[in-house]
N, C-alpha and C positions, 0 to 999 in steps of 0.2 A: 449450502448444507455442509456440516462439518464431518470429517472422517478422521481416522487416525493419522493419515499422512498430513492433513491440514494442521492437526494439533501438534505434530512433531515439528512441522515447519514453523509454526507460530512460536513454539518453545525455543527453537533455534534462534529465531529473530530476536525474541525478548532476552535470551541469554547473552547475545551480542550487545544489545542496546542498553542493558541494565548498567553498564559501566559508563559513568559520566565523562571520562576522558575520551572514550571511543565516540560518544555522541558529539563532543566538541570537535574531534578530528573530522567527523563527517560534516559537521557544520562548516568548518574551514574549507574542506574539499568541495562542498557544494558551491562555494563562491569562486574558487580558482584551483587549478592544478597546483599541487604542492609537493614538497619533499621533506624527509624526516628532520633534517637539521633546522629548517625554517619552522616546522611545526613545533619542534622542541623549544625554540626561542619564544614563539608566540603564545604557547600554552604554559610556559615555565615548567616543563616536565623534562626529565632526562631523555636524551636521545635513545638510550637503551629501552626505556619504558615505551617510548613512542613506537619503536620498531616492533616490540611485542604486541602492542595494540593493533598496529597496521597488519601484522601477520594474521591475527584473529580475524580482522575485517576482510583480508584478502582470501583467507581459507574459507570464509563463508560467503564469498562472492559479493561483498558489499563494495569492494574497491578492486581495481586492477592496477598493476604497476608496469612501467617500462623504463628503459634507459634512455635518458635525454643527453644529446651531445652538448658539451660546454661551449659557450660562445667564446671563451678565452683560451680554448685549446686544451683544457685540462681533461682529466678523466671523466667519463660519462657519470651522471648522477641518476639515481633511481627516483622517479616521481610517481605520484599516485593520483588517480582520478576515480570518481564514483562510478559504480557499475550498475547497481540495481536501484529501482524505485519501489518503495513499499508504503502502503498506508496501513497502520495498525490502529485498531479502535477497540477499547474495552469499556463496556457500560456496566457499572456496579451500583446496586441500590438494595434496600431491604428486601425487595421481591424481584430483583433483576440481576442476572449475570449473563452478559453476552459478549463474546469476543469474536473478532473477525480481522482478517488482513487480506489485502490483495496487492498484487505486484503490477508494476508498469513495465513497459518494454525495456530491455537492456540497452545500454548505450552501445553504439558501434565504436569500439576503442582501438581499431586497427591503426597502426602507425605506418602510413605510406608516405612516400616522398611528396612534399607539398601539401599534405593533409594534416589537419589539426586533430590531435587525439581528443576523443570525446565528442567530436562533431559527427552527427549522424549523416548517413547518405541521403541524397534526395529520395523522397518516398512518394510513390503513387498510391493514393488512398482509394479503397473501394468499399462501398457499403451497399448491400442488397443488389449486387451486380452492376452498380452504376459507378463509373470512374469519376471522381470529383475533380481530378486535376493534379498537377504536379505540385507537391508541397516542398518547401525548403527546410522544414524543421519537423523532427519526429513528434514534438509535443503537439503541434497543430494536427499532425496526422493521427495522433492518438485520440483526439477529442471525438466522441460519438455525437457529432453535432448536426448531422445532416437531416434528421427528422424532427429536430427541435428548433424552432425559429430563433430562440434566444441564443442557443449554442451556435447555431449556424452564423448568426450575426457576429458573435465573438470570433469564430473561426475565420470569417472573411476579413475582419479587422486585423487579426493577427497575420493573415496572409499578406494583407496590404502592407503592414509594417515590414514583414520579412522581405518583400519585394521592393522596398524603398531604398534607393541608393545612398541618399544623403543621411549621414549618421545623426546630425542634430534633428532632422525631421523625423527620422525613425524613432529616436528617443522620445520625442514629443508624443507620437502616436502610441508608443508602448506605455508611456507614463499614464496616459488617459485610460488605456485599455486595462492596465494592471489595477488602477484605482477602481474602475468599474467592476472588475472581477473580484477584488477584495470586498467591495460593498455587497455584491451578490452572495459571496461565500459567507459573509457575516450574517446576512439575512437567513440563509439556509441553516446555518448553525443555530441561530436564535430559534428558528422554527423547530429544529430538531430537538432542542432542549425541552420545549413545551410538549412536543409529541412524546418524548421519553417520560415526562412527568405523567401524562395521561396513560401511557402504557403501563407505567409502574403501578398506578392505581388499579388498572384492570388486572394485572398480574396478582395483586394482593388478594382480590376476590377469588381468582382462579385457584390460588394456593390454599385458601380456606376451604373451598368447595372440594378440591381433590382430597384434602386431608380428611374430610367428612365422608367422602364417597368410598374410600378404600384404605385399608391398613397394610396392604401388600406393597412392599418397597418398590419392586420392579413395575408393578401395575401403576403406581403413582408416578414413577419416573417416565414411563411411556406415555401416560396421559398428559403429563406436563409438556413433553416434547411435541405431542400431537396438537395440543391446544395452543401452545405459545409459539411454536415454530412450524407447525403444519408438517412435521416429519412423520411419514408413514412408511418409508422404505425400510424393510427389515434389515437389509445389509448395513444401512447407515445407523440405525438404532443399535444394532448389535455391536458396531464399532465404538459408538459413543459410550455405551454402557458396559462394554467388554463382557458381553454375555452371549451364550450360544444362540445362533440364528433360529434353530428349531424352537427353543424355549420362547424367544421373542415373538416368533410367528404365532405360537399358541396364545400367548398373553395378549397380543395385539388383536387377534381374532376375537378373543373373549371380550376385550374392551369395546370393540366396535359394535358387537352384537348386544352387549349389556347396556351401554350408555346411549347408543344411537345418536352419536354426535359426529 
């Protein structure tokens, strides 16, 4: 459910990502740790502009920087690594508007002797009070796979790859795993598109009915939230519509008694 804090966070995320250069920087950093001069050369953008974009990204916790010692004995150089993981989704249609985001765990980016920046610590994963074992990678630990046999299978295959010592064999296992994951994600996205089309058609009828049922703006807005999103919490509705809770409470009570839905 959406509240004002969520909307502000989403606005902040979108304001950072609306700039194509910042998205390209994040794309580069997602592949490898990098530094401003190299980013400037690869993106064909001035180093001064790169530094400004990196500051925006760092100020908003998208990246973190640290000083890396030079192998040639020169002055340390500042390098940047990703910090946050976000998924942002906005569905728009004639009868649809839905926005959401969620964040993944932060990287452990501490720079200790002998430790690679961006590499998470070993993680013990626990779901429902059951310890599933030592994981070598936070991505595997983040997967809610233990009650779903398909996800559990993927988690076990990923753990097998992580625990494989030979790099060429590890790459073969990971290649097959990633291919299977991509196929499953594509199937899910294809199904989601069809579900969206069906929901869009249902929303169309809901909008027509609500318009016929009431001429009161607030009543229509609350009805729409209640039908489309099952939102009935007075505090949440008050935040979304920026309206006094007392007034929302009265209108909601009237709606539920009047329409019996």
